[in-house]
N, C-alpha and C positions, 0 to 999 in steps of 0.2 A: 612189784614192778610200776613200771609207766609207763604212762598212755604217750608218749613221745616216742616212738619208733626212731632209733641210731638214724636212716634217709630223710625224717624230719630235719634234724638234729643240724644233721651235717649244709641242709639248704635254708636256715632261718643266718646259720653263720653267712656262708655265703651271701645272703642279701644285704645281712649288718655290712661286710667289707664291702661286697659295688658301692652303696649309700656310702660309705667312710670313704672310699677310693673316691667318686663322683661333688665328694663333697670341698677337699683338698685345697683348701685361700677357702673356702665360702663357708665358715664358720659352724661347721657341722658338728653336730654334740650328739654323744651317747654315753647314755647311763644302761648298769644295766643293775636289773631290782636284787634281794638278798635270798635267795634259797626258800622257797615255799612248803611246807610240810601239807598234801592234805590227807585226812584219813575218813573213811568211808565205809558205813556198816551195811551188812549183807543181814536179810536177816529171811531163811527159809526153814518152809514147814513138814515139813514130809506127808504125804497123803496118807490118813488115815493114820497119824502118830500121834500119840500123847507127848511130845516133845520139841522144843521149841531152838534150836540150835543157831546163835550168834555167831560171824567170822568178821572181820576187821579185818579190811587192808590198808595197810599205809604206801602215800603213793609220794616221791620226791620228785618234786616238780620246779623247773627252775623260770622265771617269763624277765623276759631281755622288753626293755621300754626303749625303741626309740627318737631320737630329740633331733627334727633339721631342720637349720633354720632357711629362711630363702635365703636365696642366692642371688648376690649385687650384681647388678648389672654393668659394666663398669662403662661410664658415658667421659664427655666433652668432650673438643673440640677438637679437630684432628684435618691431615689433607685443609689444600681450601676453600679460601672461606669468600668466595664473593663478595664486592663491593662494588655498585654502580657511581659511576662520573656522566652525568649531563649538561654538559655545557653545550654554549651557543656559539657551535665554530665556525657557522656561517648565518646570518643575515646583521639584521643590526648591532648584535653587542658581542661582537665577534673574537674582538680584540678582548677584551674583556675574558671572552671563551676560551682564548689561546693560552692565559694569565694563569687562568681557574684550573684548565687541566695539566699544567707543569705542576704547580703549585701541587693538587688532587699526586699527581705522579710521584714525586719527591717524597709527598710523606707514607705512600703506600710503600719504598724503596728501603727509607730507614724506619722504618716502624715493622720490615722482614726483617732486617739487620739487625731488630730487634731480640723481636722472638727467638731466633736465632742463636742468639748469643745464652739465652733464658733455656733452653734446648727445648722449646713449645713446638707440638706436634701441626701444628698448623698456620699457612701462613694465608696474605691477600691475593687477591686476584682483581685488575679492575676489569670491569667491562664497562667499557666506556662508549656515550653512541650520544649525537649532535643534535642539537636539540632546532636546531635553523633558529631559534628566538622567536620558533614559533610554536603556538598552543597548542596544536593541532598533533603536529608532532613531537612536540615533546611528550602530549601520550601514547602515539603510538609508538614512541622507542620506552616510555614505560615501560607497556604490554607487554615489550616481547625481552623484558628486564626479568619481567617475572616471571617469561616461561622458560625462562633456561637459569630458575631460582635465586633471583636477587632479591638480601631481604633488606638489605639501607644503602639510599643514594645520595650521595652527594651530589645537590644542584637542583634543579636549573637554576637561574637566576632571575629569570624576571618575573612581578608577580604576574601577573596572564598566564604564563603556563603556570606557575603553581597555582593558580586559581583552578585552570582546566584538568588539570591531574589529582586532585586534590580528591574529590568522591570517592577516584578507584584505591588509590594508594589508603586513604581511609578503610574502606570493605577491605580490602584484601591488607591491610596489618603490613605495609610496607611504611619503616621509616623517613622521611625526605630531610634531608638537614639542607636546608638554601644558603650561600655566604649573604644572599645580595638583595635577596625579595622586601620589599619592603612598603607594604600596601596595608595600610590599617587594616580593611574590613579583611584579611587575610591572619588578624591575631586572634589566634580562638583556640581558648584553655582546651586540652581532654584528644586534641587529633592527635593526627600523624606525621604532623609537620614542622620542626625544629627552624628554630633563621635565629642564626648564629652575627645575625645585625638585626641593630630596632625596627623599631618604624616608623613613616615618619611623621606621627603628631610626633617625632623630635627633629626630626631636618626639617620639618619646614618650620617652626622659629627660628631657626638656626639661618633658612635661603632669609626669612620676614628679616632678622635683626643687620644680615648683611643690607640690605633693599633700602631698606631706611638709616643707617648709618654713613651713605654713602649719599644723602639728601635726596635719594629720590621719595616723592610722595602719591606720587599718582602708575599706578603700574597697569601695563598691558600683559596679559598672560597668552601665549600662545605654545598650546601642550599636545603628547601624543591620546586619544582616547583610547586606553585600555585600563585595567584594574591596578597598575597603578598611577600612569597619568593621573586619572581623574585624583583619586586619592592623596597623591601627592601637592596636586591646586590647589584642593582644598584644605585642603591642612595648613599651607602655607597664606591662602590670604584670612582666614582666618586667624594666625598669627598674626597678620599685618596687620589688618583691621582692628586687631588687640594691641597690639601697640601704637595705633596714630591719634587710642582712645583714649589711653595709660596715658601718651606726652600732649594728647587736649590741641591735638595739632588738625588739620583737614588736609581730607587725601582721600582716598579710595583705590578702588581695582574694579574695571570697567569688565564686560564678558569674557573678553576676548576670542581667543578662535585656537578652535579644538579641530585637531588631523587623524585621518588613518592609518593605523597603525602599518608601515610600511609605505608607506609614502615615498617614490623618489623625487617627486618633481614638485616644487611650491611656490610659481610663480600667480597661483592665481588668491594663496594664503598671505602672499609677501601682501601683493597689490593693495589685499586689504590690510593688511596691518598698516602698510604704509598712514593708509587714510583714518585711521585710527590717532594714532602716535604724531600727523600730524597736525590735527584736528586736538588731541591736547597741550605739542608744546605751545596753539598756537595761545592756546586762554594760559595756562601756566611754567613755562616757558621751558629749555630744553632742559637744565640739570634738575627739576622738579620730574622728570618722565621717563622711564625705564621698562624695560619688558622682562618678564620672565617667562624662559623657555627652559619645561621638561620635557627634557626629549634619550634619547639614545644618541644614534649614527649618523638618522636623518639630520642631525647638526649639520653636517657638514653640506649638502645640499640648499637645506634654506640659508644657511652666511654666504654662500654664492651667490641664491639668488639676492638677497637683502641687499650683498657689500652693490649692488647698479645702484641703490638706490639712498642718497647725496644722503636724509635726513634721518633714515635709521643704522648710520653707520652715525651720528652726531648723540646718539642717546646712549645713556650708558642696558648694558645686560646681562642677564646673570642665569647661573643653571644649577644644575643639580648633582648626583650622581650618576647621573645617567650621561655626561659631558667630564663629568671631574679626569682629570688625565686621560683624556682617550687618546689613544695610538692614532689615530685616522684624521682626528682634528688638528693637531699639531703637526701630522707633514703632508697635509693638505694644506699649499701653500695657501690660497684665495681664502680661505674660515680660518687659518691660522693668521694673516693679517687683519682679518673682521676682529678677532675678536683681544686683537692689542687692541686695535682702535677705539673699540666699544667698552673694554677694562669687563670681559665679560669674566668671573668670576663664580667659580659652581663650587658644592659641598661635597663634602662627600665621608664618610664616617671614618673618627681620627683613634687609629692604633693607640697601641702603648709602644715605644720603639725599645728597641733593648735587644740583645744578643740574636735571641730567636732571629727577632724581623730583622737583622741584616742578614741570616743569612738564607733565610728562603729569599729575598728582595735580590743578593747577588747571585742567586741560583740560575735565576727569572730572566735577571738582568744577562747571565753569559748564557743563556740557553735563549730569550729571544731580541738581545739587545735591546732592553727599554726596563724602566722601572714598572711593576705592576701597581695597578693600582691596589686599596687596600682588603677586597673582597679577597684575595690571592690568600692574604695572609689568614682568614679566616675559614677557604678549605681548606687549610694544609691543618688548621685548628682542627676539623670536622674529624677529616683522617685518624689523628691521634684518639681522641677523645672517643671515637666507637672502638676504635682498640682498645684502650685501657677497659674502656667496658667488658667490649669480648673477654679479656684477660680476668677482670673477676670473674665474674656469669659462669665463665666456660662454656658458652651456646650461643647457639646463633637464632636466637628471639627477638625478633621485630621490638613485642611490647616489652619485655624484658633489657631492653637496651634503652629505648625510650624512654624508659620509666628510671633507670639508676645515671641516666646522662646530667640531669640538673646535679646532685651529688656531685659527679667525676669532674665537669667543671669548673664548682667552685670550689674545688681542691687544684686546679689548671692553668699554669700560664705558658699561655702560647704564643706563637710570633705574632698573633692582634692581642698578646696581653689577657689581662685578669677581670676573669667576668662572670655574669650568673645570665641566670634567665628568664624573665617573671613568667605570671601563670598563665600564659599563653605560649609559653616555650621559647617565644625572641628575646633577643639580648637587651636586657635591662635598662641599659644606659649608656650615653656615649657624648664627646665631646662632639666638633666636625671642624674637619682640617678646612683653607679654604685656598687653592688653588685657581691660579691663573697663568694664559699664553703669555710669556713674554718674547724679547726678541732680542738677544745678545749677537754681537761682532755674525750680524746677518743671518743668523739661525730660531729659528721659534725654538721654544722648550718649555715646559708646564717648572712652574717652580710653589711652592709652596709660599705661602704670599698672608699665611695668619690661623687662626684660629679662633672658633667658635666655643667660650665655656659655657658649656648648660645649665650651670649651677647658678651662675651669675644672670646669666643671658650676657656675654661680654664679650668684643671680640677683641684678643689679643696678636697686633698687626704687625709682621714682621715685617714684612714691606709695603707703606701707604700708598693706597691705589686713588682713596679719594684723600688730594689735600684741598 
């Protein structure tokens, strides 16, 4: 007879069927072992008996073995994926902020159309905040975004803002991609800040070459006193000094004037500048003296103030990416006129011209009525490369996105062209465009007048300004 009762057999069958039912689609395996025959021997000795009786009983037993694989839990992106856009919609970079916001929104719209065409269950949702071109405000807005679940932020634009938020984003593993922060002090490998623009160790030599080729040998710097301004001033001074040594000519850079970020009035600084320039001109002549201005939209009130002094309008002035293609500068008559008079040339990292760039450019022109500065193309590319990384990873993880982006970027040709990141996570190389304001038919407009070729340290002039 069997040791397993009919009731017990029914229970085992029920459990096995339950496991099979629960395991549909999860790779559950059921295996039944062959029937086993178990023989037991019982020896009975009757009290006082002289014989022993041995009785053998055979029991047939079926043993069932169940093997259950661990269920695979479905993973992957679905629903809204928040992506931050932190732009200086007010403050000294507001015109740049407007352009980058438009490019940001365009990229998200197109990414979502792409995802929908593939039947993807997820889509990007923008979370846009105004940094006000202010470091403290930028940090407050990053905290707000973090609280909402944002793990990737495109922006902010100013290096001072990046420096302020850096500790927070590193500690909380929030990936930040700036289209325009260029301070060499922020070129740090392994952090959570990527920059789709080159740092100012490349822009400095470009400005220095423009100044030298213009015939200037003595430079007076006046600059915005923050992480960006200090870094770019130092890089430019170093590069200009190196050119002087290499060419074996006399010249130099005086101490200059450092002003506070956010300054609105420059009568004191301009009066001091007049004294310095007048002294240098008296020693070396008008053609040998130039002013290096490193600023954001402070350029407008500063130029208005400088225009009141004849001597400042007779020497050459030079700018940077902080002023190149600035909408407020060209739309303010007094500052635009001073720019033309002083042949004010500003440098900015050069994108690669293509149909993709033209597509973004025309969208911004249609939306804002003006051609954007090249940083808008970097913003467009930032959104697209993040989206491609997300599609590959199928996971919203800032660290994994950061780690895969260099490979994505090297295999991507975007609105800003083809590029790669260096070990610090910054754009590894770039030529620089030279922009100046010219007057045409009584109207002022930004015009591309040349390109600095970094590999050769040479300028290709489209419109020779310094004949």
